[in-house]
C-alpha positions in Angstrom: 0.0 0.0 0.0 1.2 3.5 -0.8 1.6 6.6 1.3 -0.3 9.4 -0.4 -0.4 13.2 0.2 -3.5 14.9 -1.1 -3.4 18.7 -1.7 -6.4 20.8 -2.6 -7.6 24.1 -1.2 -11.2 22.8 -1.1 -11.3 20.8 2.1 -14.4 18.8 1.1 -12.5 17.4 -1.9 -9.5 16.5 0.3 -11.9 14.7 2.7 -13.6 12.8 -0.1 -10.4 11.6 -1.7 -8.9 10.8 1.7 -11.9 8.5 2.5 -11.7 6.7 -0.8 -8.0 6.1 -0.6 -8.1 5.0 3.1 -10.8 2.5 2.3 -8.5 0.9 -0.3 -5.9 0.5 2.5 -3.5 3.4 1.7 -2.0 5.8 4.2 -3.2 9.3 3.5 -2.1 12.8 4.6 -4.0 15.9 3.5 -3.0 19.6 3.0 -5.2 22.5 2.0 -2.3 24.5 0.5 1.0 24.0 -1.3 2.9 25.5 1.7 1.3 23.1 4.1 2.2 20.2 1.7 5.8 21.2 1.8 5.7 21.3 5.6 4.3 17.7 5.7 6.8 16.5 3.1 9.7 17.8 5.2 8.5 15.4 7.9 7.6 12.4 5.8 8.1 12.0 2.1 5.0 10.4 0.4 5.1 7.8 -2.4 2.5 9.7 -4.3 1.7 13.5 -4.3 -1.8 14.1 -5.6 -2.2 17.9 -6.0 -4.8 20.2 -7.5 -3.5 22.5 -10.3 -5.2 25.7 -9.3 -4.9 26.8 -5.7 -4.6 30.0 -3.8 -1.0 30.9 -3.0 1.3 28.2 -4.3 -0.1 26.6 -7.4 0.1 23.0 -8.3 2.8 23.7 -10.9 4.8 25.5 -8.2 4.4 22.6 -5.9 5.4 20.2 -8.6 8.6 22.2 -9.1 9.4 22.1 -5.3 8.6 18.4 -5.2 10.9 17.5 -8.1 13.7 19.6 -6.6 13.5 18.6 -3.0 11.5 15.3 -2.9 12.4 13.5 -6.2 11.3 10.1 -4.8 7.7 11.2 -4.8 5.5 10.5 -7.8 3.4 13.6 -8.7 -0.2 13.5 -10.1 -2.0 16.7 -11.1 -5.7 17.1 -10.6 -7.3 19.5 -13.0 -10.6 20.7 -14.5 -11.4 19.9 -18.1 -10.6 23.5 -19.2 -7.0 23.3 -18.0 -5.9 20.0 -19.6 -3.3 21.7 -21.7 -1.7 23.0 -18.6 -1.8 19.6 -17.0 -0.1 18.1 -20.1 2.6 20.8 -19.7 3.0 19.7 -16.1 3.7 16.2 -17.2 6.5 17.5 -19.4 7.9 19.1 -16.2 8.0 15.9 -14.3 4.4 15.0 -13.3 3.6 11.3 -13.8 0.0 11.8 -14.9 -3.1 13.9 -14.4 -6.7 13.3 -13.3 -9.6 15.3 -14.8 -12.2 16.4 -12.2 -14.7 15.0 -11.4 -13.3 11.5 -11.2 -14.7 8.3 -9.5 -13.0 6.4 -6.7 -12.5 3.5 -9.2 -10.6 5.8 -11.6 -8.5 7.1 -8.7 -7.7 3.6 -7.4 -6.8 2.4 -10.9 -4.3 5.3 -11.3 -2.8 4.5 -7.9 -2.4 0.8 -8.8 -0.7 1.8 -12.1 1.7 4.1 -10.2 2.6 1.4 -7.7 3.4 -1.0 -10.6 5.5 1.8 -12.1 7.4 2.4 -8.9 8.0 -1.4 -8.4 9.4 -1.6 -11.9 11.6 1.4 -11.3 12.9 -0.1 -8.1 13.7 -3.4 -9.8 15.5 -1.4 -12.6 17.6 0.4 -10.0 18.5 -2.9 -8.3 19.6 -4.3 -11.7 21.7 -1.2 -12.4 23.3 -1.5 -8.9 24.1 -5.2 -9.7 25.8 -4.1 -13.0 27.7 -1.3 -11.2 28.8 -3.8 -8.6 30.8 -5.6 -11.2 33.3 -2.7 -11.2 33.6 -2.6 -7.4 35.6 -4.9 -5.1 33.7 -7.2 -2.8 33.8 -6.4 0.9 32.6 -9.9 1.8 35.0 -12.4 0.3 37.9 -13.1 2.7 39.9 -15.9 4.2 41.5 -13.7 6.9 40.4 -14.5 10.5 40.6 -10.8 11.5 38.5 -9.7 8.6 36.0 -12.6 9.1 35.6 -11.5 12.7 34.8 -7.9 11.5 32.2 -9.2 9.1 30.7 -11.5 11.7 30.4 -8.5 14.1 29.0 -6.3 11.3 26.3 -8.8 10.5 25.3 -9.0 14.2 25.1 -5.2 14.7 23.4 -4.5 11.3 20.0 -5.5 12.7 20.3 -3.0 15.5 20.1 0.8 15.3 23.4 1.3 17.2 25.8 4.0 16.1 29.0 2.4 14.6 32.5 3.7 14.3 34.7 2.1 11.6 38.4 2.7 11.9 41.3 1.7 9.7 43.8 3.0 7.2 42.6 4.8 4.0 41.6 2.4 1.2 40.7 -0.6 3.4 37.1 -0.6 2.4 35.4 1.3 5.3 32.7 2.7 2.9 31.9 -0.8 1.6 31.6 -2.2 5.1 29.2 0.7 6.0 27.1 -0.1 2.9 27.2 -3.8 3.9 25.8 -2.9 7.3 23.1 -0.7 5.8 22.1 -3.5 3.4 21.8 -6.0 6.2 19.6 -3.7 8.3 15.9 -3.0 8.5 16.7 0.3 6.8 18.0 -1.4 3.6 15.1 0.1 1.5 15.9 3.6 2.8 18.5 5.9 1.5 22.3 5.4 2.1 23.9 8.9 2.1 27.7 9.3 2.1 29.2 12.5 3.4 33.0 12.9 3.1 33.9 15.3 6.0 37.4 15.8 4.7 36.5 17.3 1.3 34.2 20.2 2.4 34.9 23.4 4.4 33.2 23.9 7.7 30.4 26.0 6.3 29.7 23.8 3.3 29.8 20.6 5.5 27.3 22.1 7.9 25.0 22.9 5.0 25.5 19.5 3.5 24.6 17.8 6.8 21.8 20.0 8.1 20.6 22.0 5.0 19.9 25.7 4.9 17.2 28.2 4.1 17.3 30.8 1.4 19.3 33.8 2.5 21.1 32.0 5.3 24.5 33.0 3.8 25.9 34.5 0.6 25.0 32.3 -2.3 22.1 30.5 -0.5 19.5 31.5 -3.2 17.1 28.7 -2.3 16.2 26.3 0.4 18.3 23.1 0.6 17.6 19.9 2.5 20.6 18.4 4.3 21.7 14.8 4.0 20.3 14.0 7.4 16.8 15.0 6.3 17.1 13.4 2.8 18.2 10.1 4.4 15.3 10.0 6.8 14.5 6.3 7.6 17.9 5.3 6.2 21.6 5.6 7.0 24.1 8.4 6.9 27.8 7.5 6.6 30.1 10.2 7.8 33.5 9.4 6.3 36.6 10.9 7.8 34.8 12.1 10.9 38.1 13.0 12.5 38.3 16.1 10.2 35.1 17.8 11.6 35.7 21.2 13.2 35.0 21.7 16.9 31.9 23.8 16.2 30.4 21.1 14.0 31.4 18.5 16.5 29.1 20.2 19.0 26.2 20.2 16.6 26.7 16.6 15.7 26.8 15.7 19.4 23.4 17.4 19.9 22.0 15.5 16.9 23.2 12.1 18.1 21.7 12.8 21.5 18.3 14.1 20.4 18.0 13.3 16.7 17.0 16.9 16.2 18.7 19.8 14.4 17.9 23.2 12.7 18.9 24.0 9.2 21.4 26.8 8.8 19.6 30.2 9.1 16.4 28.6 10.4 14.9 28.3 13.9 12.6 25.5 13.3 13.6 22.2 14.8 13.5 19.1 12.6 13.5 15.6 13.8 14.6 12.7 11.7 15.1 8.9 12.0 18.5 8.0 10.6 21.3 5.7 11.6 24.8 7.1 11.8 27.9 5.2 10.8 31.1 7.1 11.0 34.6 6.2 9.8 38.1 7.6 10.3 41.7 6.8 9.6 42.8 8.8 12.6 43.5 7.6 16.2 40.5 9.3 17.8 41.6 8.4 21.3 44.8 10.4 20.7 42.8 13.2 19.1 40.7 13.3 22.3 43.8 13.3 24.6 45.2 16.2 22.5 41.9 18.1 22.7 41.2 18.0 19.0 38.1 15.9 19.2 35.3 16.0 21.8 35.4 13.1 24.2 31.6 13.0 24.6 31.2 12.9 20.8 33.8 10.1 20.6 31.8 8.0 23.1 28.6 8.7 21.3 30.0 7.5 18.0 32.0 4.6 19.4 29.0 2.5 20.5 30.2 -0.3 18.2 33.9 -0.2 17.1 34.9 -2.1 13.9 38.5 -2.0 12.9 39.4 -2.8 9.3 42.7 -4.6 8.9 45.1 -3.2 6.3 45.8 -5.2 3.2 49.3 -6.2 4.4 47.5 -7.8 7.4 45.4 -9.9 5.0 48.1 -11.7 2.9 45.8 -14.7 2.2 43.3 -12.3 0.5 45.7 -10.4 -1.7 45.7 -12.7 -4.7 42.0 -13.4 -4.5 41.3 -9.6 -4.5 43.9 -9.1 -7.3 42.1 -11.7 -9.5 38.7 -10.1 -8.9 39.9 -6.5 -9.4 41.9 -7.5 -12.6 38.9 -9.3 -14.1 36.7 -6.2 -13.4 39.3 -3.9 -14.9 39.4 -5.9 -18.1 35.5 -6.0 -18.1 35.3 -2.2 -17.8 37.6 -1.8 -20.8 35.6 -4.3 -22.9 38.5 -6.8 -23.1 38.7 -10.5 -22.3 40.3 -11.2 -18.9 44.0 -12.1 -18.7 45.6 -13.7 -15.6 48.7 -12.6 -13.7 51.8 -14.5 -14.5 53.9 -15.9 -11.6 56.4 -13.1 -11.5 53.6 -10.5 -11.2 52.0 -12.6 -8.4 55.2 -12.6 -6.5 55.6 -8.8 -6.9 52.0 -8.2 -5.7 52.5 -10.5 -2.7 55.8 -8.8 -1.9 54.6 -5.2 -2.0 53.4 -3.5 1.2 50.3 -1.8 -0.4 50.3 1.4 1.8 47.2 2.5 -0.1 45.5 -0.8 0.6 42.7 -2.1 -1.7 42.3 1.3 -3.4 46.0 1.2 -4.5 45.7 -2.4 -5.6 42.7 -1.6 -7.6 44.4 1.4 -9.3 47.5 -0.7 -10.0 45.5 -3.5 -11.7 43.4 -1.1 -13.7 46.6 0.3 -15.1 47.8 -3.3 -15.8 44.6 -4.1 -17.6 45.1 -1.1 -19.9 48.8 -1.7 -20.6 48.7 -5.5 -21.0 49.2 -6.6 -24.6 50.0 -10.3 -24.1 48.1 -13.3 -22.9 49.1 -12.7 -19.3 49.7 -9.6 -17.1 53.4 -9.3 -16.5 55.8 -7.3 -14.3 56.1 -4.7 -17.1 52.4 -3.9 -16.7 52.6 -3.1 -13.0 53.5 0.4 -11.7 57.2 1.0 -11.0 56.6 1.6 -7.3 55.4 -2.0 -6.9 58.6 -3.3 -8.5 60.9 -0.9 -6.7 59.5 -1.6 -3.2 58.8 -5.3 -3.5 60.2 -7.4 -0.6 60.8 -11.2 -0.5 57.5 -12.9 0.2 56.8 -13.8 3.8 56.3 -17.5 4.8 52.5 -17.0 4.6 52.7 -15.3 1.2 55.0 -18.0 -0.1 52.5 -20.7 1.0 49.7 -18.8 -0.8 51.7 -18.5 -3.9 52.5 -22.2 -3.8 48.8 -23.0 -3.8 48.5 -21.4 -7.2 51.5 -23.2 -8.6 51.0 -26.8 -7.4 48.7 -29.2 -5.6 49.4 -28.1 -2.1 47.0 -29.6 0.4 44.8 -27.4 2.7 46.5 -29.1 5.6 49.9 -27.9 4.5 48.5 -24.4 3.9 47.0 -24.4 7.4 50.3 -25.5 8.9 52.2 -22.7 7.1 49.6 -20.2 8.2 49.7 -21.2 11.9 53.5 -21.2 11.8 53.5 -17.6 10.4 50.9 -16.4 13.0 52.9 -18.0 15.9 56.1 -16.3 14.6 54.4 -12.8 14.7 52.1 -13.0 17.7 53.4 -11.9 21.1 51.4 -14.5 23.0 49.5 -17.7 22.4 46.2 -15.9 23.3 46.9 -13.3 20.5 47.8 -16.1 18.0 44.5 -17.9 18.8 42.5 -14.7 18.4 44.1 -13.9 15.0 43.4 -17.5 13.9 39.9 -17.3 15.2 40.2 -20.4 17.4 40.4 -21.1 21.1 43.6 -22.0 23.0 42.7 -25.7 23.3 42.3 -26.0 19.5 45.5 -24.1 18.9 47.3 -26.4 21.4 46.0 -29.5 19.5 47.0 -28.1 16.1 50.5 -27.1 17.3 51.0 -30.7 18.5 49.6 -32.2 15.3 51.9 -30.1 13.1 54.9 -30.3 15.4 54.9 -26.6 16.0 55.5 -26.8 19.8 
């Protein structure tokens, strides 16, 4: 069933339409002016906006323009008398879905609503299909063999079904945005918006406007009202990337929002309340930022209800070649060429490089390789010079992973190599067991089995 906003300056018409739509099971709001309709839509965005064409004050055409600008998700239908059909047709050219000629019957109205619901369903399926195609060019945040990463994903799956605020930490390029989207998609808000705000790319004033919105005349250049991301993403999720870059003034406003879920647009005194989930991310050590008085302690604790730390790519050696194969295939796909594999020398170089830029750097390197590759395999010559210049001999774990691609190494041998590597780097057996994702008793049995005591 749809949520419908009916707008007509004749209250009797509003009441009649409201009764007909409610009897069909729809949720209905009514407004007797365009201004009142805008006020209602700021609180809740309808699926369908059914508005009269001629009204005192804001006309139906003016309301259509506002709706298309600020509430693009709403499907607009114009109600009109017979003598203004030409104007209604013009409205359709400006973005209205259809028009109804007064007087109309409840059956005609319900038939139109059913047609709109089918149209919206098809549009939603279209969007999902486009997202699936777009996903072919993006690395997966799910596939991993690394125990640390698996633990992060397990925790993310558990907290996704809650509304808890989440702080994702980790180096740049580790996939924090992808993890945030994964959490959103696994939540009850999955059908709602997922808004991304990069706090590091905007000045303080622009970031405040981006988050909270502004009214016309609030500052130089504010020629019209603007909704902020927090309002646009109502019922969804807002992802605040690089939260450590937010100024002290904005930190205070964000704290107030996290406490009360209320805010005012820049230049406005009206309080707006929204229902959004906040996921924040940073590559900074926020605890140190708090100690050095650059980040509010109370805001830190409000954000850090659930802490998820993304391991760097060099901490996930068992994932590097899998990610490389995926990213390389997608890079060839995006250029319209048949995929080509990495040769053994290129694999060794990729495993031996430290990848300070993490998955983002790996993706860029392989995109370059896909463009430059002229043979049947991707070679050292196709990789960036920095990868070749800073390649170190492969670690024991990397060597074992490479061996799997070259011969019929058993999973048992691979497990033995991996446990030996973890034991050589961990400071305690407890830490080794945690990295491996097993308990101490299991680790003791495996050490004994493989002669690693």
